[in-house]
C-alpha positions as YAML, in Angstrom:
chain: A
units: angstrom
residues:
- id: 1
  name: MET
  ca: [-28.68, 87.58, 21.80]
- id: 2
  name: ALA
  ca: [-28.27, 86.52, 18.18]
- id: 3
  name: GLY
  ca: [-28.99, 82.91, 19.12]
- id: 4
  name: SER
  ca: [-32.21, 83.70, 20.96]
- id: 5
  name: ARG
  ca: [-33.34, 85.87, 18.03]
- id: 6
  name: LEU
  ca: [-32.51, 83.01, 15.68]
- id: 7
  name: PHE
  ca: [-34.52, 80.66, 17.91]
- id: 8
  name: GLY
  ca: [-37.54, 82.96, 17.56]
- id: 9
  name: LEU
  ca: [-37.23, 82.93, 13.79]
- id: 10
  name: LEU
  ca: [-36.54, 79.21, 13.36]
- id: 11
  name: SER
  ca: [-39.07, 77.91, 15.89]
- id: 12
  name: GLY
  ca: [-41.83, 79.32, 13.70]
- id: 13
  name: SER
  ca: [-40.86, 77.09, 10.81]
- id: 14
  name: MET
  ca: [-39.67, 73.88, 12.49]
- id: 15
  name: ARG
  ca: [-40.33, 71.83, 15.60]
- id: 16
  name: VAL
  ca: [-38.29, 72.80, 18.64]
- id: 17
  name: GLU
  ca: [-37.18, 69.17, 18.99]
- id: 18
  name: ASP
  ca: [-35.70, 69.26, 15.47]
- id: 19
  name: LEU
  ca: [-34.18, 72.68, 16.02]
- id: 20
  name: LEU
  ca: [-32.36, 71.57, 19.15]
- id: 21
  name: ARG
  ca: [-31.13, 68.38, 17.51]
- id: 22
  name: TRP
  ca: [-29.55, 70.43, 14.73]
- id: 23
  name: THR
  ca: [-28.26, 72.95, 17.26]
- id: 24
  name: PHE
  ca: [-26.45, 70.19, 19.17]
- id: 25
  name: ALA
  ca: [-25.00, 68.85, 15.91]
- id: 26
  name: VAL
  ca: [-23.69, 72.28, 14.85]
- id: 27
  name: ALA
  ca: [-22.25, 72.90, 18.34]
- id: 28
  name: CYS
  ca: [-20.59, 69.47, 18.20]
- id: 29
  name: ALA
  ca: [-19.02, 70.33, 14.83]
- id: 30
  name: ALA
  ca: [-17.79, 73.66, 16.20]
- id: 31
  name: MET
  ca: [-16.12, 71.99, 19.19]
- id: 32
  name: ALA
  ca: [-14.62, 69.26, 16.99]
- id: 33
  name: ALA
  ca: [-13.23, 71.93, 14.65]
- id: 34
  name: GLY
  ca: [-11.63, 73.62, 17.67]
- id: 35
  name: ALA
  ca: [-10.04, 70.31, 18.65]
- id: 36
  name: LEU
  ca: [-8.85, 69.30, 15.19]
- id: 37
  name: MET
  ca: [-7.72, 72.71, 13.89]
- id: 38
  name: PRO
  ca: [-6.60, 74.72, 16.92]
- id: 39
  name: SER
  ca: [-5.53, 77.92, 15.12]
- id: 40
  name: ARG
  ca: [-6.66, 81.20, 16.68]
- id: 41
  name: THR
  ca: [-8.97, 81.95, 13.77]
- id: 42
  name: THR
  ca: [-10.61, 78.53, 13.92]
- id: 43
  name: LEU
  ca: [-11.04, 78.82, 17.69]
- id: 44
  name: LEU
  ca: [-12.63, 82.28, 17.35]
- id: 45
  name: VAL
  ca: [-15.07, 81.10, 14.67]
- id: 46
  name: ALA
  ca: [-15.84, 77.86, 16.57]
- id: 47
  name: PHE
  ca: [-16.43, 79.77, 19.80]
- id: 48
  name: SER
  ca: [-18.73, 82.26, 18.03]
- id: 49
  name: ILE
  ca: [-20.75, 79.45, 16.46]
- id: 50
  name: PHE
  ca: [-20.95, 77.68, 19.82]
- id: 51
  name: GLU
  ca: [-22.22, 80.86, 21.51]
- id: 52
  name: VAL
  ca: [-24.97, 81.23, 18.90]
- id: 53
  name: CYS
  ca: [-25.90, 77.59, 19.60]
- id: 54
  name: CYS
  ca: [-26.08, 78.40, 23.34]
- id: 55
  name: GLY
  ca: [-28.43, 81.28, 22.52]
- id: 56
  name: ILE
  ca: [-30.68, 78.87, 20.63]
- id: 57
  name: TYR
  ca: [-30.44, 76.17, 23.29]
- id: 58
  name: PHE
  ca: [-31.70, 78.05, 26.35]
- id: 59
  name: PRO
  ca: [-35.10, 79.19, 24.99]
- id: 60
  name: GLY
  ca: [-35.49, 75.78, 23.32]
- id: 61
  name: GLN
  ca: [-34.78, 74.01, 26.60]
- id: 62
  name: GLY
  ca: [-37.36, 76.15, 28.37]
- id: 63
  name: THR
  ca: [-39.93, 75.39, 25.69]
- id: 64
  name: LEU
  ca: [-39.35, 71.64, 25.88]
- id: 65
  name: ARG
  ca: [-39.30, 71.67, 29.68]
- id: 66
  name: SER
  ca: [-42.69, 73.38, 29.77]
- id: 67
  name: ARG
  ca: [-44.01, 70.98, 27.14]
- id: 68
  name: TYR
  ca: [-42.88, 67.65, 28.61]
- id: 69
  name: ILE
  ca: [-42.40, 68.07, 32.35]
- id: 70
  name: PRO
  ca: [-45.53, 68.66, 34.43]
- id: 71
  name: GLU
  ca: [-45.51, 71.90, 36.41]
- id: 72
  name: GLU
  ca: [-45.77, 70.25, 39.81]
- id: 73
  name: VAL
  ca: [-42.52, 68.28, 39.34]
- id: 74
  name: ARG
  ca: [-40.64, 70.55, 36.94]
- id: 75
  name: SER
  ca: [-38.14, 71.98, 39.43]
- id: 76
  name: SER
  ca: [-37.36, 68.56, 40.93]
- id: 77
  name: VAL
  ca: [-36.81, 66.93, 37.55]
- id: 78
  name: SER
  ca: [-34.72, 69.88, 36.36]
- id: 79
  name: ASN
  ca: [-32.53, 69.67, 39.45]
- id: 80
  name: LEU
  ca: [-32.09, 65.91, 38.97]
- id: 81
  name: SER
  ca: [-30.96, 66.45, 35.39]
- id: 82
  name: ARG
  ca: [-28.31, 68.91, 36.55]
- id: 83
  name: LEU
  ca: [-26.63, 66.15, 38.55]
- id: 84
  name: GLY
  ca: [-24.88, 64.72, 35.48]
- id: 85
  name: LEU
  ca: [-23.74, 68.17, 34.42]
- id: 86
  name: ASN
  ca: [-22.29, 68.92, 37.85]
- id: 87
  name: ILE
  ca: [-20.47, 65.57, 38.00]
- id: 88
  name: THR
  ca: [-18.96, 66.21, 34.56]
- id: 89
  name: VAL
  ca: [-17.83, 69.71, 35.57]
- id: 90
  name: VAL
  ca: [-16.20, 68.41, 38.76]
- id: 91
  name: LEU
  ca: [-14.40, 65.62, 36.88]
- id: 92
  name: VAL
  ca: [-13.08, 67.97, 34.20]
- id: 93
  name: LEU
  ca: [-12.04, 70.68, 36.63]
- id: 94
  name: SER
  ca: [-10.30, 68.21, 38.92]
- id: 95
  name: ASN
  ca: [-8.27, 66.98, 35.91]
- id: 96
  name: VAL
  ca: [-7.81, 70.30, 34.13]
- id: 97
  name: ARG
  ca: [-4.01, 70.20, 34.50]
- id: 98
  name: THR
  ca: [-3.78, 66.77, 32.88]
- id: 99
  name: LEU
  ca: [-6.12, 67.54, 29.97]
- id: 100
  name: SER
  ca: [-4.87, 69.34, 26.88]
- id: 101
  name: GLN
  ca: [-6.94, 72.04, 25.22]
- id: 102
  name: GLN
  ca: [-7.65, 69.67, 22.35]
- id: 103
  name: SER
  ca: [-8.88, 67.01, 24.80]
- id: 104
  name: VAL
  ca: [-11.30, 69.45, 26.39]
- id: 105
  name: PHE
  ca: [-12.68, 70.48, 23.00]
- id: 106
  name: MET
  ca: [-13.01, 66.85, 21.92]
- id: 107
  name: LEU
  ca: [-14.73, 65.89, 25.20]
- id: 108
  name: SER
  ca: [-17.16, 68.76, 24.63]
- id: 109
  name: ALA
  ca: [-17.77, 67.56, 21.07]
- id: 110
  name: VAL
  ca: [-18.46, 64.01, 22.26]
- id: 111
  name: LEU
  ca: [-20.88, 65.20, 24.95]
- id: 112
  name: LEU
  ca: [-22.67, 67.41, 22.42]
- id: 113
  name: ALA
  ca: [-22.96, 64.40, 20.09]
- id: 114
  name: VAL
  ca: [-24.54, 62.46, 22.97]
- id: 115
  name: ALA
  ca: [-26.96, 65.38, 23.47]
- id: 116
  name: ALA
  ca: [-27.86, 65.30, 19.76]
- id: 117
  name: LEU
  ca: [-28.54, 61.56, 20.00]
- id: 118
  name: ALA
  ca: [-30.69, 62.07, 23.10]
- id: 119
  name: GLN
  ca: [-32.62, 64.78, 21.26]
- id: 120
  name: TYR
  ca: [-33.05, 62.37, 18.34]
- id: 121
  name: ARG
  ca: [-34.49, 59.82, 20.79]
- id: 122
  name: LEU
  ca: [-36.92, 62.43, 22.13]
- id: 123
  name: GLU
  ca: [-38.01, 63.12, 18.58]
- id: 124
  name: ALA
  ca: [-38.57, 59.38, 17.98]
- id: 125
  name: ILE
  ca: [-40.68, 59.17, 21.14]
- id: 126
  name: CYS
  ca: [-42.72, 62.18, 20.03]
- id: 127
  name: GLN
  ca: [-43.37, 60.70, 16.59]
- id: 128
  name: GLU
  ca: [-44.24, 57.33, 18.10]
- id: 129
  name: HIS
  ca: [-46.94, 58.84, 20.30]
- id: 130
  name: GLY
  ca: [-48.14, 61.53, 17.89]
- id: 131
  name: PRO
  ca: [-48.66, 65.24, 18.56]
- id: 132
  name: LYS
  ca: [-50.04, 66.21, 21.93]
- id: 133
  name: ALA
  ca: [-53.01, 68.42, 22.58]
- id: 134
  name: GLY
  ca: [-51.88, 72.03, 22.34]
- id: 135
  name: ASP
  ca: [-49.29, 71.39, 19.63]
- id: 136
  name: ALA
  ca: [-49.76, 72.97, 16.23]
- id: 137
  name: SER
  ca: [-51.22, 70.77, 13.50]
- id: 138
  name: ASP
  ca: [-47.73, 70.02, 12.14]
- id: 139
  name: GLY
  ca: [-46.57, 68.98, 15.61]
- id: 140
  name: GLY
  ca: [-44.43, 72.06, 16.22]
- id: 141
  name: SER
  ca: [-44.89, 75.36, 17.94]
- id: 142
  name: LYS
  ca: [-45.52, 78.41, 15.81]
- id: 143
  name: ALA
  ca: [-43.97, 81.76, 16.53]
- id: 144
  name: SER
  ca: [-46.18, 84.71, 17.24]
- id: 145
  name: LYS
  ca: [-45.73, 88.02, 15.44]
- id: 146
  name: SER
  ca: [-43.50, 89.20, 18.30]
- id: 147
  name: GLY
  ca: [-41.01, 86.45, 17.39]
- id: 148
  name: LYS
  ca: [-41.50, 84.44, 20.56]
- id: 149
  name: ALA
  ca: [-42.60, 80.84, 20.47]
- id: 150
  name: ASN
  ca: [-46.07, 80.12, 21.76]
- id: 151
  name: ALA
  ca: [-46.02, 77.56, 24.53]
- id: 152
  name: PRO
  ca: [-48.53, 74.74, 24.13]
- id: 153
  name: ALA
  ca: [-51.44, 74.51, 26.50]
- id: 154
  name: GLN
  ca: [-50.35, 72.87, 29.72]
- id: 155
  name: SER
  ca: [-52.23, 70.30, 31.68]
- id: 156
  name: THR
  ca: [-51.30, 69.42, 35.23]
- id: 157
  name: GLU
  ca: [-52.09, 65.76, 34.62]
- id: 158
  name: MET
  ca: [-49.50, 63.23, 33.50]
- id: 159
  name: ALA
  ca: [-51.54, 62.78, 30.32]
- id: 160
  name: SER
  ca: [-49.71, 65.80, 28.87]
- id: 161
  name: ALA
  ca: [-46.32, 64.19, 29.50]
- id: 162
  name: PRO
  ca: [-44.75, 61.81, 27.00]
- id: 163
  name: LYS
  ca: [-45.80, 58.20, 27.36]
- id: 164
  name: ASP
  ca: [-42.21, 56.93, 27.43]
- id: 165
  name: PRO
  ca: [-41.94, 54.77, 30.57]
- id: 166
  name: SER
  ca: [-38.55, 56.21, 31.56]
- id: 167
  name: ALA
  ca: [-39.87, 59.79, 31.32]
- id: 168
  name: VAL
  ca: [-42.94, 58.92, 33.36]
- id: 169
  name: ASP
  ca: [-40.78, 57.10, 35.94]
- id: 170
  name: VAL
  ca: [-38.56, 60.16, 36.39]
- id: 171
  name: ALA
  ca: [-41.55, 62.47, 36.69]
- id: 172
  name: SER
  ca: [-43.30, 60.08, 39.11]
- id: 173
  name: ALA
  ca: [-40.20, 59.72, 41.27]
- id: 174
  name: ALA
  ca: [-39.74, 63.47, 41.40]
- id: 175
  name: ALA
  ca: [-43.41, 63.92, 42.33]
- id: 176
  name: GLU
  ca: [-43.09, 61.40, 45.15]
- id: 177
  name: ARG
  ca: [-39.97, 63.14, 46.50]
- id: 178
  name: SER
  ca: [-41.63, 66.56, 46.41]
- id: 179
  name: THR
  ca: [-44.60, 65.29, 48.44]
- id: 180
  name: GLN
  ca: [-42.42, 63.71, 51.13]
...
């Protein structure tokens, strides 16, 4: 609840892409702190920080999904992206007895660092291709007076999607699968 409120406040002053990059970095630091200093107090503080980051992440993810994935393929692409998550969960849970608590925290920190780097790459792609139609003049979404981020205008054409070839390939492949 605090994280989603914080998202509403912060998304009015910075781009969602930047906000999520910093959110991943803070979550990574919290998990690394839990791995490196496993006292009860440190774990409680790290877990609380991580939960606030989760509260920021979910509305941010929804905003970016609506901004970059066309409506007609959104569910297919979202389900494809969950494949990596599910594989990771199965691998960790199948080895839970052999992994120490510190190893689990460190693995989480590493994966969050990878997420921050991926978010950085998304930001680089966005800057390379400039702001899209529907974005605010500074390239970010502005919050309304109710504290919720305004979604950019959506187009059902691929022109509203990023011009990164890998993103277009994923969206095109998902569109082809959904029509079959």
